[in-house]
KETITOR-120874 format. One line per field, with one value per residue (C-alpha): chain; residue in one letter; residue number from 1; x, y, z. Coordinates in Angstrom, 2 decimals. Example, Ala and Ser with C-alpha at 12.3 -4.5 7.8 and 13.67 -1.06 7.14 Angstrom:
mol: A  A
type: a  s
seq: 1  2
c1: 12.30  13.67
c2: -4.50  -1.06
c3: 7.80  7.14
//
This chain:
mol: A  A  A  A  A  A  A  A  A  A  A  A  A  A  A  A  A  A  A  A  A  A  A  A  A  A  A  A  A  A  A  A  A  A  A  A  A  A  A  A  A  A  A  A  A  A  A  A  A  A  A  A  A  A  A  A  A  A  A  A  A  A  A  A  A  A  A  A  A  A  A  A  A  A  A  A  A  A  A  A  A  A  A  A  A  A  A  A  A  A  A  A  A  A  A  A  A  A  A  A  A  A  A  A  A  A  A  A  A  A  A  A  A  A
type: m  r  r  k  n  e  r  f  t  d  d  a  d  r  v  v  k  d  i  k  r  q  t  r  r  r  f  s  a  e  e  k  i  r  i  v  l  a  g  l  r  g  e  d  s  i  a  e  l  c  c  q  e  g  i  a  q  s  q  y  y  s  w  s  k  e  f  m  e  a  g  k  k  r  l  a  g  l  l  n  a  y  g  d  q  e  t  r  l  q  d  n  p  t  e  r  s  a  i  f  r  f  l  f  s  c  d  d  v  g  d  v  c  f
seq: 1  2  3  4  5  6  7  8  9  10  11  12  13  14  15  16  17  18  19  20  21  22  23  24  25  26  27  28  29  30  31  32  33  34  35  36  37  38  39  40  41  42  43  44  45  46  47  48  49  50  51  52  53  54  55  56  57  58  59  60  61  62  63  64  65  66  67  68  69  70  71  72  73  74  75  76  77  78  79  80  81  82  83  84  85  86  87  88  89  90  91  92  93  94  95  96  97  98  99  100  101  102  103  104  105  106  107  108  109  110  111  112  113  114
c1: 152.30  148.47  148.52  147.16  144.61  143.17  142.71  140.51  138.90  137.70  136.81  134.38  133.18  132.26  130.33  127.94  126.90  126.42  123.81  122.76  121.52  119.84  117.95  117.19  113.09  110.94  107.71  104.72  102.69  99.80  102.39  103.62  100.15  99.16  101.42  101.36  97.50  98.77  100.36  97.78  95.30  97.45  97.33  100.61  102.87  105.22  108.44  106.44  104.59  108.17  110.13  106.89  107.49  110.82  111.76  112.97  111.49  112.64  111.30  108.44  108.32  109.38  106.60  103.51  105.17  104.81  102.25  100.29  102.30  100.26  96.82  97.30  98.18  95.17  92.85  94.26  93.88  90.12  89.74  91.06  88.06  85.87  86.20  84.91  86.47  85.82  82.43  81.40  81.94  80.83  77.55  77.31  78.26  77.29  79.72  82.19  81.57  81.94  85.15  86.13  85.02  87.17  90.48  89.32  88.01  89.09  88.92  92.58  94.07  91.88  91.01  92.65  90.02  89.64
c2: -57.21  -57.06  -56.32  -58.43  -54.73  -54.67  -58.30  -57.82  -55.16  -56.64  -59.80  -57.56  -55.86  -59.19  -60.40  -56.95  -56.79  -60.80  -60.30  -56.55  -58.78  -61.31  -59.74  -56.83  -56.65  -58.28  -56.65  -58.49  -57.71  -56.88  -54.09  -53.00  -52.16  -51.30  -48.61  -46.80  -46.68  -44.21  -42.62  -41.69  -40.92  -38.10  -38.37  -37.65  -36.61  -39.14  -38.45  -38.87  -42.28  -43.26  -42.29  -44.42  -47.75  -47.59  -47.12  -44.38  -42.79  -43.93  -47.42  -46.09  -44.27  -47.38  -49.08  -46.58  -47.46  -50.98  -50.47  -48.07  -49.83  -53.49  -51.72  -49.63  -53.02  -54.90  -52.23  -52.16  -55.91  -55.93  -53.19  -55.02  -57.92  -55.55  -54.45  -51.37  -49.69  -46.37  -46.16  -48.84  -47.68  -44.16  -46.01  -48.00  -46.97  -50.17  -51.41  -49.02  -48.80  -52.70  -52.85  -49.93  -51.51  -55.23  -52.81  -51.64  -54.81  -55.24  -58.58  -59.32  -56.90  -57.01  -53.84  -51.20  -49.48  -45.57
c3: 33.82  36.10  39.48  42.33  43.32  39.70  39.51  42.22  41.77  38.58  40.77  42.61  39.46  38.43  40.68  41.88  38.49  38.57  40.94  39.79  37.37  39.39  41.48  39.13  38.80  36.47  35.25  34.01  31.11  32.88  35.67  32.57  31.09  34.89  34.99  31.41  32.16  34.95  32.58  30.38  33.02  33.41  37.23  38.51  36.52  34.09  36.82  40.19  38.47  37.63  40.58  43.03  40.53  41.34  37.35  34.77  32.54  29.88  30.49  31.15  27.74  25.56  27.09  26.32  22.26  23.26  23.90  21.27  18.40  19.61  19.83  16.55  15.03  16.83  16.21  12.48  11.90  13.78  11.51  8.07  8.91  8.15  5.28  4.20  7.52  7.64  6.07  8.05  11.58  10.60  9.67  12.65  16.18  18.15  16.16  16.71  20.38  20.61  19.11  21.43  24.85  22.60  23.32  26.21  28.08  31.93  31.89  30.06  33.00  35.62  37.70  35.29  33.38  31.96
//
């Protein structure tokens, strides 16, 4: 049989959990990209960056992995659209730089650039 005190602590724990769930910070895609790019720039260590942004390092690395995978998929899609990708890109530096500008443009992210 449960004691009254145990039931009270269970209820209190449930309330605290609900409050934490409702107040946890949600990051937009732009914020995630900004943070990942700041980490890739290497001006601060990942630990310092995560401390400044109030996120766990594991969260940063998870976002970083997602960012890289998305970039790979997008790049693969662009290159596959060009047919013989390696030869064509090696022979045409203008096309290569256009793809690079497209992938790393600042228009979608705001002021975040390399």
